[in-house]
N, C-alpha and C positions, 0 to 999 in steps of 0.2 A: 423459558419460564420466568423471565425477568419481570414481566408485568404482574404475574401472580405474586411474586415476592414483594413487590412494591405495595400491592393492595393489602397483603397480609400485614406488612409492617405498619402501614398507615392505620389500619383498622384496629390492630391490637393495642394502639395507644389508648383506645376507648374501652376495651373489653377487660373482663376480669383478669387479674394477674395470677390466678392459680396455675401452678406448673402442670405440665403433662406428667402422667404417671405411667412410665414405660415398664412393662413386665414381660418376662419370657413366657412362652407357651407353657412350659413345664410348671412355672410358678402359678400361672392362671389356672391350669388344670388341677394343681394341688389344692388351691383355694376352693375351686368348684366342688371337688370331691368332699372336702372337709365340711363345707356348708350343706351339701346334699345329704350327708350322713345324719344331720341333725333335723331334717325336715319331716314334718308329718305329711300324710297323703293330701290333706286339705291345703297345706301350704304349697305342696308341689303343684297341685291343680291350679292354685292361685297364681303361680308364676305363669301358667299357660293361659291365663284369663286377661283379656284386654277390654277396658271399659271406655266408653265415651261419657263424660261427666254430666249425664242428664239425671233427672229425678231428684230425690231427697238428698241433699249434701251430707246429712248426718249418716245416712245409710252407706254412702260412698266412703265416708271417713271410717265407718265401722268396718267395712269390708277390707280397707287398706290396713287398718289396725290388726285385723285377724290374719293378715298375710294372704288374703284372697284375691289380690290384684297385682299382676305383674307389670302392667303398663296402662297408661291413660292416653287418651287422644285429645287433641284440639284445645288444649289450654296454653295460652301464650302470655298470660299475665304473670310476671315474675313473682309477685307477692303470693298469688294463689298457688303457683307451682311450689314455692318454698313451704307453704302451709301443708300441701299434700305430702311433700317429701319429709317434712318434719314428723308427720304421723308415722310414715314408713320407717324412718330412721331412729325415732325415739320411743314410739309407742307399740310397735309390733315386736313380736318375740325374737325374730331373727335379724331384724334391722336390714332388710333387703330393700335397696332403693327401687322405685318405679322408674321405668323408662318412658319418656314423654315423646309421643309421635305426632307428627303434623305433616300435612301435604305441603311441601315446599318444592314446587315443580319447576318453575323457571323464575325464581327469585322469591324473597320473603317480603321485604318492603320495596327495595329497588327491583323492579320487574324487568327482566330481560325479554327478548323475543321468545315466543312459545318454542318448545323444543324443535318443532318442524322448521321454524325459522332459523334457529341456531344451526341446524343440520345444513341449511343452505350456505352457510359460511365455509363448509368443508375445512374447518379450522379446529382441530382437536385442542390446541392450547387455549383458544378463546372459549370453547365450550367448558373446558376444565376451570377456567377463570370465573365463568358465570356461576358454576356450581360452588366454587370457593366462596364467592361473595354471598351467595344465598346461605351457605353454612355459617359464615361469620355473623351475618345479621340474625339468623334464626337462633344460633347458639347463644347470642348475647341476651336473649330473653328467656332462655332455659330449654329450648327444644333440643332433644338428643338424637332425633331419628326422623328421617324423611322417607316418604314412600315414592322414591324416584331413584334412578331414571326409569322411564317407561321404554323398554327396548323391544316391544312387539314389532315385528315386521308388518308394515301397514301398506297394503296395495289396493285399498278400496276407499276413495275419498268420500264416499257416502257415510262412512263410519266417522262419527263426531270425534272420537279419540285419536284420529290420525293427527290431530293438532298436538297431542302430547308425545307423539312418536318422533323418531329420527328418520322416518321415511321408509321407502320400499326396499332398500338394499341391505343385504346381510352384512357385507364388509363395512360399509359406511356406518351402519348402526353399531357394529361391534367396536369400531375404533372410537366413535363418539360416546357410546355408552360407557366404555371403560374410562374415558376422560372425565365423564360426569362423576363416576364412582370415586375416582381419585380426587376430584375437586371437593366433593362433599366430605370425604373422609380424611383428606390431607395425608401427611406422612405418618401420623400417629393418631389413632382413634381417641386417645385420652387427652389430646390437645384441647384446650378450652374453646378453640374455634372450629373443631371438627364435629360433624354429626354422622351417624351411621347411615349408609345408603341402603336402599331396598329395591334392587332391580325387580321389575314387574312387567307384564303379568305372566307367570310361568304356567303354561306356555301356549302360544298359538291364538291368543285373544283377538289379534288383528285380522284373523281370517274368518271372522263370523259371516254366516250366510247372509247375502243380500246387504252387507255393510251395516247390519243391525246390531246394536249393542246387546251384549249378553247372549247372542245367538249361538247355536251349535257350530262346531267346526268339524271338518272331515279331512284331516291332514294325515296321510300315510306316514309310517315311521321313517321311511327314507327321506321324504320331503321335510319332515320335522327335524331330522338330524342335519340335513344339508342346508336348510334355509332358516328355520326358526330357532333352533337351539344355539347356534354358534355365538350370538351376542351375549347370551347368558353364561356360556362357558368362559368367554373372555372376561366377564365381570367377576367370575370366581377367581380367575387367574390374578386379577389386580386387587383381590382382597375384599370383595363386597361382604358386608357383615351380615346381611339378612336378605331373604327372598320373599316374594309375595305370590301366592297362587292366583290363578286367573278365574274368572267367573264361568267361562265356557266349559262345556263338555266336548271332548274330542273323541269321535268315533264311539260316543255313548258313555264315556267315562269323564265325569267332572274332574277338573284339575285338582280340586281340593280333596278328592278321594283317589287320586291317581298314583298308586305305589310305583309304577314304572318310572314316571318322570322324577318323583321325589326321592325314592330310595335307590333305584337302580342307577339312574343317570346322575342326579345331583350329588348324592352321597357316595356311592360306590365308584362311579366312573370319574367324577370330578373332585372327590374328596372335600367337599364343602363342609366346613365345621361351624358355620354360623347357625342362625335359626330361621325357620320358615314361619311366616304369619299368613293366615288366611286373608283374603280380601273381605270387605265389609259384609258380615253375616253370610259369607259363602259356605260355611260349614252347614248351617241349617237350610240354606237355599238348595242343598242337595235333595231336600224333600220335594221342592217344586220341580226339580229335574226329574223326579221319579227314581232316584238312585237310593234313597233312604225313606223309610216310612214314617219316622218320627225323629225328634232331636237326639234321642239316645242312640239310634242306629247311625245317624249322621256323625255324631261324636266318635262312635266306634270306628267308622270308615276313615274319618279324617286323621285320627290318632294312629291307626294302623298304617295309613299311607305315609305319614311323616310330617304332618302339620303340627308344628310345636306350639304355636300360640293362636288362639281363636280370637278374631276380632269381633267384639261386641255381642255375639249371639248367645253366649253363656252356656252352651250345651256341655262343655267340658266340666264346668263346675257342678252343673245339675245332674250329670249322668256318670261322671268318671268313676266314682266310688262303686256304684252298682255294676258298671261294666267290669271293673276289676274283680269284684266279688263273684261275678258270674263266669269269670275266666275268659271273657271276650277280648280283653286287653290284658297286658302284663305290666307288672311294676317296672320291668326293664324298658318298656316303651315310654312310660311316663318319666322315668329317670333320664332317658336319653333326651327327651324334649326339654326337661328342666336344665340339664347340663348345657345344652346348646344356648338356652336363654341366659343363664348365669355367665356363661363364657363371654358373651358380648357385653353384659353389664360390667364385668371386671375389665375388659379391654377398653371400655369407654371411660374407665376411672370413676364410675358413679359411686362406688363404695367409699372411696377417699374423698370425693368432691361432689356430693349430691345436690348442693344448693346453687342458686343463681346469686351472684354478687350484685345485690341491688344498689350498692354504693357507686357502682360504675354505670354510666349512662349506656343504654343499648346502642349498638353500632348500626344505625339506620340512615339510609340516604347519604352516606359519606361521599364527599366529592369524588374520591377515587372510584367509588362504586358507580356513581352516575356516569362518569367518563367511560368506564368499562362497558356499561350497558349501552351507551351511545355507539361505541365502536362495534359492539355486537350487532346492533340494529343496522349499522352501515354495511357490515360484511354479510348480513343476512338478506339484504334487498337484492332482487333479481330483475335485471333489465330485460324485458321480453321483446320490446320493439322500440326502435328509435329512427323512424322514417325521416329522411332529410336532415338528420342530425339536429332535430329540434332541441334535444338535450345535449349538453347542459345549457341552462338559460344564462343569458348575458345580462347581469345586473346593470351594466353601463348603457345598454341600448333599449331595454324594456321599460316602458313608461307606466303601463297599467296591466295588472294581473287580475283575472277573474277566478275566484275560488268558489267551486260549487261542490255539492255532494254531502251526504250525511256523515261521512267519516272525517271530514276536515277538522272538526272540533269535538270529537267524541272521546273525551278524556277517559271515561270508563272503558269503552269498547276497544280502544287500541291496546289496552293491557292484555286482552285475550283471556282464555279460559283458565281455570284453576288458579286464581289469585286471591285466596282467602284473606291475605294480609295486606294486599296492595291498596293504595290510597289514590283515588283519582285526583285529589288535590295536588299531588306532586307530579302528575302527568304533564308532559310538555307536548302539546298538540301541534300539528303542522300549521294551522291557522295562527295560533298564538305566536309561534316561532317566526312565521313570515312577517307578521306585524312588528315583532320585536326587532328583527334583524334588518328588514327592508322597508318598513312602513314609513320612514322619514324620506326615502328617496323614490320609492315606487308606489303608485296608487294601487291599493289593494281593495278590490270590490268583492263582497261575499254575499251569496245567495244560495242557501243549502239546496234548494230544489225539492228535496224530500227530507223529512224531519229525521228519519232513522232508516236503517237498511230495509226493513220490511214494509215501510210506508208505501202503499200502493197508490196514494193520491197523486194526481198529476197537476193540481192547481198551482203548485209552487214552481213548476218548470219554466213558466213564462218569465218569471223574475230572474231565474238563472240565465235564460237566453238573452235577456236584456243586458245583464252585466257582461256576458260573453261578447256581445256586439261591441261593447266599449273597450275591450281589452286587446292587448297584443298577443296574449296567450291565455288559454283556459286550463286550470288545474282542477281536474275532477277526482275527488277523493270518495271512493266507493268501497264496497266490501260487505263484510258480515259483522253484526254485533257479536260481542264475546259469547253471549248466551247461545248462539247458533252452532257452536262447536263444543267439544268436550263430551263427558260421559252422558249417555242417554240423549244425545242430540244428533242422531243420525238423520240424514236427508235423502229423499229419493230424487229431488230436483236440485241440481248444482248450478243453475243459472244465478246471476245476481238477483237478490230478492227485491220485491216491491217494484217501484217504477225506476230503478236505477239505470237500467239499460235504455229506457225511454229518455232519461235525463241526458245520458252521454250522446245518444243519437241526436237529440234536439240541439245541444250546444254545438255539435259538429256541423249542423246545417248553416251556422254563421260563417263558415269558411275560415274561422280562426284556428290556429294550431291547438289541438287538444292533447293534453298530457293526462292520461288516466293513471291514478295512483290507487292500487288496490291494497286493502288491509283485511285479511281474512284468516280463518283458522284451518283452511283446507284448500286443495286445488278446486278451482271453479271452472265451469264450462263457459269461458268468456270469449269464444271465437267471434261472435257478432260485435262484441264491444272492442275487441282488438282491431277489427276491420275498420271501424270508423274513428279510431284514435290514431294520432300521429306517433305517440310514444306510450309505452306501458311500463310502469315500475311496480313490481309485485312484492308485497311485504306480508309474510305470515305474521300476524299481530305482533307489532314490534316492541311493545312495552313502554316503560316510563319515559324513555328518551327517544321515542319513535319520531317525534316532531323535529327536533334538531338534526337527527340523522337523515331524515328524508329531505329536509330543506338543504342540507349540505350536499346531498346527492343531486338534487334538482339544479343547484347552481354551480356544480362542478368543484366545490371545495373537497369533495370526495368523489371517487370514481367507482361505479358499481363493479362488484366482483362475485356476487352470489351466483350459485348454480342450483338448479332444481333438484331437491332430494327425492322427488317423486314425479312420476309421469303425469302430465296434464291431458285428460281425455278431451276429445272434441264434443262427444256426446256421452251421456250417462250409460247408454246402451253398449258402449265399448268396454265398460268395466267388467272384469278386471283387465286392465291394460298396464303392463310393466315391461321394462326393457329386457329383463333376463329370462324371458319365456323360452320354452322348448321350441324346436323348429317346426314340428309336425311333418307328416309325410308329403304334404304338398304345400311347401312354404310360399309365402308372398314373394313374387319375383319383380315387383316394381311397376307393374301395369295393372290398371283396374278398369273394368266396365262398370260405370256408375249407373244408378237407377234410371236417370233420364237419357242415358245413352242407348237403352234397350228399345227397339222399335215395337210398336203394338203387334200383337199376335206373333211374336217371335217364336221360333222353334225352341224346344226345351234343350238348350245347350248349357254347358257347365261354365261358360264365361271365364275360361282361362285355367280352371281347375286349381285355383290357389285360395288361400285363406284370407278373406277380407269381407267388409260389409258393403253392400250395394249402396247404402245411403251415406255412409261415413268414411268409406275407404279403409285402409289398413293403418296408416300412421296416426299417432296421437296429435293433439294440438301442439304440444311441446314435449320433447323427450327428456328422460332423466339426464341430469348433468348439464342441461341447457342454461345459458345465461350470457347476455351480451355485455359489452363494456363501451365506454366512450371512445376507446381506442380500438385497434385491430391487432390480432396476433397471427403469426404465420408459423406453421410447424414444418420442419424440414430435416432431412438426414437422419431418419429413424434407423438405428442399427443395434444389432445384437452382438454381444461379445463372443457368443457361441450359439450355434443353431442346433446343436445336438447335445442333449444333456441327460444325466442320470437322476434318479429319484432323490439322491442326497446332494445334488448340486444346487448352486444359486444362479439364477438367471440375471444377467445384467443388461439393461436396456438404456440407451441414451437417445436423446432427440434435441434438436436445436429449436428454440422458440424465440422468435423476434417480435418486438413491439413495432409494428409498421405504421402506427398512427401518430397523432400529435399530442396525446395525453400520456402521462405516466399511468401505469395501471398494474393490476395483479390478475394473472391468468391462473385458473385452477386446471392444471394438466392432469388428465385422467388416463389410467392404463387399464385396458380390458383384455381378457383372455377368453378364448373359446377352445374347449376340448372337443375336437371335431368328431371323434368316434369313441363310444364307450360301451361298457357292458350294459348300461342303461342310458337312455337319451339324456343329453346334457344341454344346458342353456346356450342360447346363441351368443351370449356375451355375459361376462361376469366382471364387475369392478374388482381389481386387485390392489391398486395403489392410486394415490392422488397426491398432488403437491401444489400448494399455493406459491406462485412464481412472480415476485415483484419485478417489473421491467420498466425502466424509464423510456420515454419516447425515443425510438431509434435504437434501443439496446437489444442485444441478442445474448442469450445464455444457452449453455448446454446443460440439460437436466438429465440426471442419471437415476434410474430406479433399480433397485435390487429386489428380487423376488425368489425366495427359496422354493424350489420345485415342490417341496413337501406341502406348500400351501395350495397346490393344485389337487390335493386329495379330496375324495368324496366318498360317500357310502355307495358301494357298487351293488351289483345284482345279488351278491351273497351277504349284503348288509355289513360289509367290512370296509372300514375307512382306509383307502389306499390311493396311491397315484398310479393310474394305468398308463402303460406305455402307448405311445402313438403320436399323432399329429396335432399340433395346436396352432391356432391363429392368435395374433396379438395386435392390438390397436393402441396408439397413443394419440389423444386429441382433445378437443374442447368440449365434447359431450358424448353421449352413448351412441349417437348416430353419425358422428363425424370423426375423422382421424386418419393418420397414416397407418398402414397395415403391413405386417410381416408375418413370418411363420417360423416355427421351431419344432423340434422333435424331442420326445422323451423316450429313451431307450428302455 
């Protein structure tokens, strides 16, 4: 955690000097009860009401003055925030501060790679550091609360919000999601550089039908508990202050009205004592779901389910009193919601320090933050192909570089989705960085070929081919504009948009080496583009410092170490495709009869009786955990310290990893386990541990993993979480489809 400490120390030179206000749980609870006893019903409902400051400012001020507003959204001007808080603290009866929320998803001003990109680093410390920087910057202008991390398990790249996710894997998402919570909240919520985290979307949002946003999900309880809930439970364990419900209904019950997940699981099983906020208008959207007939019934169902604060739709304020009078809700339900909200306000220190110190400059784009963002972009890049070792480029021998593609100088789009406060004027693009670092020594020719990613015109491709012919190497920067991923940006076609594939194919006909650099918000079906490229470097939108990071990677100042946090399909028709699927009764056995292998008028045979596609085969384009380096790594001598264990034992595994290439590098070693036989069918593999292993050229290390057998527990046929005795397979290797294998037994 040394890097995080350095960043905090550097940043706090600029931030307000107000002290952290530490308080015991008992002290906070005493203050909550004392305040609650003084509140009217309208003031209690006001704490449950969150507004976005639209409309008449005088009406908003009046509502705050009356104690009818518990939180406001999307105000990041310190003077305005102080004016709002001044009304709450000096003009309202009980002087309860408002909590200010903002979407700070992968950076506030200094923009890091999108969360899916950060997940590719397989580096919890770096992910925590990114959230810490975001918190420091956002807190410096008065933000108290962010609606992140998004820890939905996302296995459908058609879904635009996969960009906000940490990928398809439950364990990786659990580890990195917890790291983000710790980064946002720091060691003390009342610290001036901390903001409250809000893990979302609770729960199952990433499993929407057809990859469509807001769509229904059908996740049975066992799968919900084994796959989708664990990241949220881990967030509770590390102290997440708030939770947000999801838009989707699961098996007919919208999450915002789902008492099972909010009361039974979150409160009773996990003992969560923060507060739950609805997603934007998701209380009254239960009317559109057909789950409530009007705002009054929607408010009733959300309050009964355990949604403490309503985001923007106002039904609690408009209907709460009548619902109470009619006996449809109880004062106890309202009091519990208000307790939860006040508890977090006290823990944030808002009662003691409600204002932004406007005498101190906001901490934005600090040098340490920019350097951290660059390192995150480096570690998030995934090398998918490097034919003939075309990379890294040799600056001493290359005379001319051709730069083509719409993403080479796309200052806005490389920032990615959900960057409300990012500023493209601070973005360092690859083209600008190439000119800055190498323009004096290497001739750099630029012809975009297409103006933007969706540009279907081909009239600019000839100019791109012309510069390619003059160059020693072609760098093709392609991908997606930021607007093509994120909320409500689902796609049915995952090919490169517009004429980008035509552009890559055209420059490849020159015979010059083509290095394709992708910047996108999701996995794309790029098989045709990979085939004609000599090298492919994939970047999930890399943020402010993406240009310097990519250029350092291209020229070998940095060595790629990123691994895919999500499976890449060959074709959209393979979706859902993810590594930890169940086996089926006739699993794929490694041989395929493809569509064009079948003779005309063939007899109706079953072609091997295994599970695959005639036109796409079984395997994805790239598996989960895949990623190359400029060097090579060799695994050997996998050994278990015991091959027969009990449920309360700890499994110890070691393996030797050698760097057999000529570059220093970092390998992400991954440990997978398979429960071979269970009371219910189990996944073919599950990630259970990973470690970033730095190795100098020629160096060998022994890496040791420890895995408590208790972590092999799952919800069995009786819906009881347990470790079942039996046989297990174990792999350690470089991705989910490669590695050394051994076995062990649990008695």
